Each structure stands twice: as structure tokens, then as C-alpha cells.
N, C-alpha and C positions, 0 to 999 in steps of 0.2 A: 680279776685281772684277765685281759684278753690274751689269746695265744701269741700274737706278735710281741706284746709287751713281755711275756714270760721269756720268749726266746732272746729278746734284746737284753733283758737283765741277766739271763744266764750267760750270754756272751761277755757281758761286762765283768761278771764275777770270775769267769775263766781267765780273762785278761788280767784282772787284779791278782789272781793267784799266781800268775807267771810261772815260775819254775815248779811250783807245787802242782799246777794243772798239767804240766809236761810230765812230771813224775808219775802222776796218776794215769795219764794216758799211756806212758811207756809200759806199764804193767797191764793195764786194762782189766776188765772184769774177768777175762779168760786168761790172764797172765801173758798176753801176747804183746809184741811191739806195736806201736801205732801204725796205721796205714797212711798212705800219701794223702788220702782225703781227710783223715783226722788231723794230720799235721797242717794241711791247708786251712782247715777250720780254725785251728789254734793260731795260725799266722794271721788270719782275718781278725780274730779276737784281739790279738796283740796290736794290729794296725788300728783297730777301733780305739783301744786304750791310748795308743800314741796320739791319735787325732784329738781325743778328748783332753789329754794332758797338755797338748800343744795349744789348745784354746784357753785353758785355765792356768797354765804354768805349772811349776813343780820341780823338784830336784831330779836331775837326770840320774844321779848316782843311785837313788832309791827307786827308780822307775822299774816296775816289775817286768816291763818289756825287755830291759837290759838283761835281767836275770834269765828270762825266758830264752832269748836268742843265744846267750852264752851256754846254757845247758844243752839246748838243742843242737847247736853247732859242734859241741864237744863230743857228741855221741857218734863215733865213726861208723858203726854198723848201720846207722840211719841216714847217712849222707844221701844216698840215692832217693830214699823216700822224702827227705827234706827238699831235694831238688824238684821232685815231681809235685810235692805239696805247694812249693812256691809258685810253680807254673799254674796249678789249678786255682790258687788264690788270685793270681794276677789276671787270669782270663775271666774269672767270675766277676771281679770288679770292673774290669775294662768293658765287658759286655754291658754291664749296668750303666756305666758312664756314657757309652755310645747311645744307649736307649734314652738316656736323659738329655740328649741334644748336643753333647759336646763333640766337636769335630777334632781331627788330629792337631790342627794348628792351635785350637783353643787349649787343648790339654798341654801342648808343649809350652805355650805362653804362660799358662798358670804355673807349670812346673818350674820353668826357669826363674820365676820370681820367688819361689817358696822352697825349693829343694836344691841339693847339690847336683853337679854334673853327672855323677854316677847314677843317682836316682832318675835323672832325665833320660839317660841312655837306656836304663831298664824299661821305662815307660814307652820309649820309642820302639824298642824291640817287642814289647807286649802288644802294642798297637799293630805292628806288622804281622805278628803271629795271629792276632784275632781276626784279621781280614783274610788271611791265607785260604781258609776253607771255601770262600765264595768265588764263584765263576767271575772272571773279569768283566763280562758283559752285565753283571748284576751289581757292580760297584759304581756308585755315582762318580762322575768326572771330577767333582770337587774333591772327593775323598782321594781319588787317584793322584790328583795334582798335589794336594797337601802332603800326602805320604811321600811322594816323590821329592818334594822340597825338603823334607826332614830326613831323606835318605833312609826311610824306614823299609828295610827289606830283611828277609830271613837269611842272614849271613852265616848262621851257625849250622852244624851238621845235625841231621835228624837221628843220627845213630846214638845220641846221648841227650839228656835234658839240657835245655837252654841255660838254666841257672849256672851250672858248673862252668860251661864255656864262656858265659858272660863274665863271671867272676874272674876266670883266668885271663880273659882279655884285658880287664882293668886291674889285674894284679891285686885282687881283694881276697882276704882270707874268708873262710866260710862264715865266720861270725860277722865280719865286716859286711859281707854281701847280704847276709840275712837281715842285718840291721838296716841296710840301705833299702832293701825290698820293702820292709815294714814301713819305712819313712815314705817311700813312693806310694804304697797302697793307702797309707794314712791320708795323703793328699787327695787321692781319688774318692775316699770316703767323705771328705769335706766339700767336694764339688756339688753345688746345688743343681736342681733340675732346671734345664733351659728349654727354650722353644726349639722344636725340631724343625730346622730350616732346610735340611737336605735329607734325601732318602737314606735310610740305614743300609749298610753293606748287605747284599743279598736281596734287596728289594727294588733296586733301580731298574728301570725299563728303558729300552732304546728311545732316545728323544725323537719326538715327532718332527717332521720336516718343517723348517722355518722359512719364511719368505726372503730372508737376508742373513748375512753373516757380519760379524764385526769387521769393520774396515780397518785392517791392520796398518794401511798406509796413513790413514788419518790419525790413528792412535800413535803411530810412529812420529808424526809431526808434533803432536801434543807432547809426547814424552821428551822430544828434543827441546821444545820451548821451555818445559819445566826444568829440564836438566840445566839449561843455561841460566834460568832464573835462580836456581839453587847455587850455581857456581860463581855468579857475579858478586862483587863486593859493593855494588851500587844499588841501594834500595829502590830508587826510581826505576832503574832498568829491570830489576827483578820483578817488580809489580806490574810493569808494562808487559813483560813477557808472560806473566801469569794471566793478565787480562786477555792477551791474544789467544792463549791456550783455552781460556773459558769461552771466548767467541767462537773458536773453531769447534769446540765440543758441543756448544749450543746449536750451531748451524747443522752439524751432523745429526744431532738428536732430533731437531725439528724435521729434517728430511726423512728420518727414520719413522717418526710417528705418522707422517702423512702416507708413507708406503704401507705401514701397518693398517691404516684406516681403509686402504683399498684392498686388503686381503682378508681372508676368512680366518687366518691364524695369527692374530697379533701376539706380541710378547706378553707373557704373564709376569706379574710382579714376583720377584724372588727376594732373598735376604742374604746379607753378608755381615761378618763381624770384623771390626777393627780394634786392635788392642793398643792401649796408650801407656807410654812410660811415664813414671812419676818424675818430677813433681807437677803440680798444677793440672791434674788430669781433668777436673771439672771444667777449667777454662779451655783446655784443648778439646774436650768434648763439645763445647759450645761452637768452636771453630768448625768441627766436622758437621755439626747440626746445621749451621748456616750454609755450608757448601751443599749439603744434602737438599735443603729446601730450594736452593737456587737451581738445582738440577732434578727437580720433580720427584724427590725421594722423601722419606720420613726416617727419623733416627731416634733411638732411645739409648740412654747411658746407664750401664750397670756399675754404680760407684763402688760396690763391694769388691769387684774383680777388675775394674778399670778397663772395660771394653764397651764399644758402641755396636749396636746392631742397626743396620741400615736396610730399609725395605724399598725396593724399586725394581725397574727393569734391569736386566743384566748389563746392557750397555750403559745405562745411567749409573749403575753401581760402579762400573769401571771408571767412569768419569769422576765420581765422588772420591773413590780410592786414590786415583792419580793426583787429583788437585789437592785433596786434603793432606796427603803425605807431603807434597811439595810445600804447601802453605804452612804446615807445622814446622818444617825446617826453617822457612823464611821468617816466621814469627819469632821463633826462638833466637835466631841470629839477630833480628832487629831489637829484641829485648836486651840481649847481651851487649849489643853495640851501643844501646842507649846508656847502659850502665858504664861502659868504657868511656863514653863521651863525657858523662858526668864526673868521672874520676879525674879527667884532665882539667876540669874547671877549678877555680880557686876556692870553691865552697866545699869543704869536706863533708858537711852535713847533707848537701845535695847528693854527693857521691854515695854516702851510706844509705840514703833513702832509696836511690835508684837500684841498689843491689839488695834491698830487703824483699822478703817474701810477699808482703802486702803490696808493694809497688809492682813487683813482677806479675803477680796474679792479676792485679787490676789492669796492667798493661795488656796482658794476653786477652782478657775479657773485652776490653775496649777495641783491641785489634780485630778480634773475631766479630764483634758487633758491627764495626764499620765495614769490614770486608763483606759481611753479609748484605749490608745495604747496597754496596756497590755491585756485588754480583747480581742481586735482584734487579737493579737498574740496568745492568748490561744485558741480562736475559730479556727484560721487557723491551729494550731497544732493538735487540736482534729479532724478536717476534714482530714488532711493529714494522721493521724493514724487510720482512719476508715477502716473497711474491704473492702469497695468498693468506694474509692475516685473518680474513673473515672465515676462511675454511679451517685455518689452523686452531683458532681459539676453542671451538666446540670439541675438537679432537683432544686438545690438551686437557680440557675440563673432564672429558670422559676418562682419560688416562689417570688424572688425579683421583677420581672416584675409585678406580680399581686399586690404586696404590693405598688410598686411605682404608679401603675395606680389608685389604690384606694386612695392613698394619694393625688395625683394630682387632682382627682375628687372632693375630699372634700376641698382641699386647693389650688386652681389654682393660687392664688396670693401670696403664701408663698415665702418669700425671706430669704436668709441667712443674719445674722447680727453679726458683731463682738463685742467683749467685750474689753474695754480698760483696760490694766494692768498698774497700777500706782505705784506698789511696787515691785522692783526687788527682795528684800529680801523675800517678801511674796511668789513670784513665785518660788524662789529656795527652800524655806521651803516646799511648797506644793508638788513639784516634789520629794523631798527627802522622804516625808511621803508616797507618792504613790509608790515610788520605793521599799518600804519595803515589798510590796506584793511578796510572794514567790509562783510563779505560778506552781512550781513543788510541788504538795501536799505531796510527799514523804519526803521532807526535813523538818527538825524539826524547 
């Protein structure tokens, strides 16, 4: 048996022993109480056991982790060491998760789907604490922005361990807090290795000068159009506004790639993740995929965790994120409106079908497919109407080669996967809804 396997089995055995392991640790070979590092290791072992029991089920009442936390929390002389041990365990796993490619927003999105609000708050604090040692100039701007959106800052006093202050803030007993910490750390153990799409904290370097910046005025116009599209109750108007937004974004992108072609420092492909809410995540992923293709990007779906990774230039990624978010809102509203319309008809069977999962999933897949066709056509028309199409096409081809190369480097094993359509009525209704899009913005 190799050394890593021996360590892994030993950790599992310690977690199974639960309270027995704590009792042995409490006395120690030298009859001494356990150190913070030893308690931290025991917490990690308990989190591993909790993660494994979560994937295979089992009785909570007989869970050795429950026994372990109860005995550890009940020993008053060890409270300070328990607090420090929890801190060490949290920082150890968070550092590993960072190195495995998880960004702050990714961790938060995974946590809010699988653990309670107390565990989420502990993970946010742990992220803030893990980034604190690094000089601001060495922390990537994406990390800074995402931590800011999560309000991840060191609100606690350094005069005492974070664990006790966090527990007091949420009015948790030591036992409750320790159980929550183990639940949070169990989630971190379950997170798989992802592609590293942004520099780790401490490794970022000042960005090189770029020939242009994001046109906030243009983006502001696009956001305004999409906001109107989301707020209107008329599908035709919503889709016309979305089409106008796509036209503006395409014209802006084409101007940008021509500017890049005349400079020595073109934009390099980057990557971004978009998380999807259930249900019908595979159908929603298809919608994001077609928007990505229409905007010179590539996308791949992680079905196990319900997120998309999109590869492309930063400006194009902004476009995909803006338009996809808006179209997801519009598609969902059109799907629900279709069911409401059916419920007002005389045929109860039609109403039931329009509200079924198979109908709604087929609706969204058809909607995404047709929207993709129309976005591609709109993009092609915009290119054809550009002042220099003969100069633009080779530049776009070179751009696509760079995006494809970046995508293949990050996802060498990516494969296309189909989606089964089980409702012909849902498919037809979805295409009808998508066909309402008036890609000529001059039409009413």
C-alpha cells in the first residue's frame, strides 16, 4: 500500500472512531491535551467522514461526527485550541480549493445550493481570511471584484480567533458552530478540480497596457435595452429589444477586432463561469452555448455542478453574460406564459401538458435552438453590412483560431452531448416563441 493510501485510510479510521479518537487525542502518548494542529487534523478527518456519509447516506443519530463534535465542544479547557484548530482546518482546505481552480463566486454558488446560511457565512469569512496575507497588487482583479460582491472582509478582531466571534455573531453554541464548520469543510472536500482560469492570489501581475478599454457608454445602452426587454409583458417587443442589443454588441465587437488587428497587443482569450439554477439546467446551458457561439466564444457545461465555462475575449464574455442572463429571464417567462395561455383554453389536457416537465424542457431547448439560428443570422448580416467585410473576415478567422486554441488547452476532453426531446408540442411552442424575435429593429 502506498503512503498516500495509508494516510487516507488512517484519516477515515480516525473519523469513524469519532469520540474515541478524541479521547485518545485528549490524553496523548505523553498524557497531554491535544494541540490546535491535532484538533485541526481531527476536524478535517470528521469533515471527510461527513462528506463520505453525505454521498452514501446513513443515520445522522449514529454518525460518529456528531459524537466527535459533542465531546470536543463540551471540553471547556480546550475551547481556545478548538477555535484555532477550526481556523487551521478551514485555511488548509480553502487554500487547496483555490489551487484547484475554484473562484470566490464558484465556492459561494456551490455552497448556497448544498449547505445552510451559517455554513455559507463561515466559508465567505474563510475566503476573506485566506486572501488577507497577499499584497493587493498581487491579487487578480476578478478575485477582488468577486470578494467585494460577497462582502468578504475581515470584520472580526485579530485579538481572538475568528471561530468564537463568528459563532457569537450568529448566536451559535460551540457544538452548533463546530458542526456547521464540519459541514462547510465537507463541502470543500467534495469540490472537484477545475481549470485554473484566473491567477491565484499572490501570483497576479500588473496588466499590460491594452489599446482600448471597455466602452461603458455602449454597454450602458445594451443594459438599458435588455432591462426593457425583461420588463415588458409583450414577447415581440422583448425579442426586438434583445435583437437590437445583439446588433449593438456585434457592431462594437467588430470595431474592436479591427482596432486589435492594427495593434501589437490584441486581446487574449480569457474564461468566465456562469452558474445555472435548476430546473432544466441542460436546456438553459444550451441557450448560453448558442449565445456564446454567436459572439465568437466557446462554452462547456459542467452538469454535475450546473455551471458553464465560457472562453473568449473579455469584451465578448461581457456580451455573452449580459445577453444570456437576459434571454434566460425572457425564455422562462415565455415558457410560463405559454402554460398560462393553455390553462385558459377549454382543453384541460393541453393545460396539463403545457405545465409538464417534458413540455417545458422541450420548449426551452427549441427556444434556445431557434434563438441561436437567429443570432447567427443577425451576426452574419452585421458583418456583411460592415464598411470593410473583406478585411474583417480574415481578422475574425484569426480571432476564432485563438479562441479555439485556448478552449482546447483548457478542455482537451470536451465532447458534444445531445439533449433528448420528449414533447413535440413543447418543441413547436418553443420555436414559435423564439420566432417572434424581430431582428429588424426598425419594425414595430
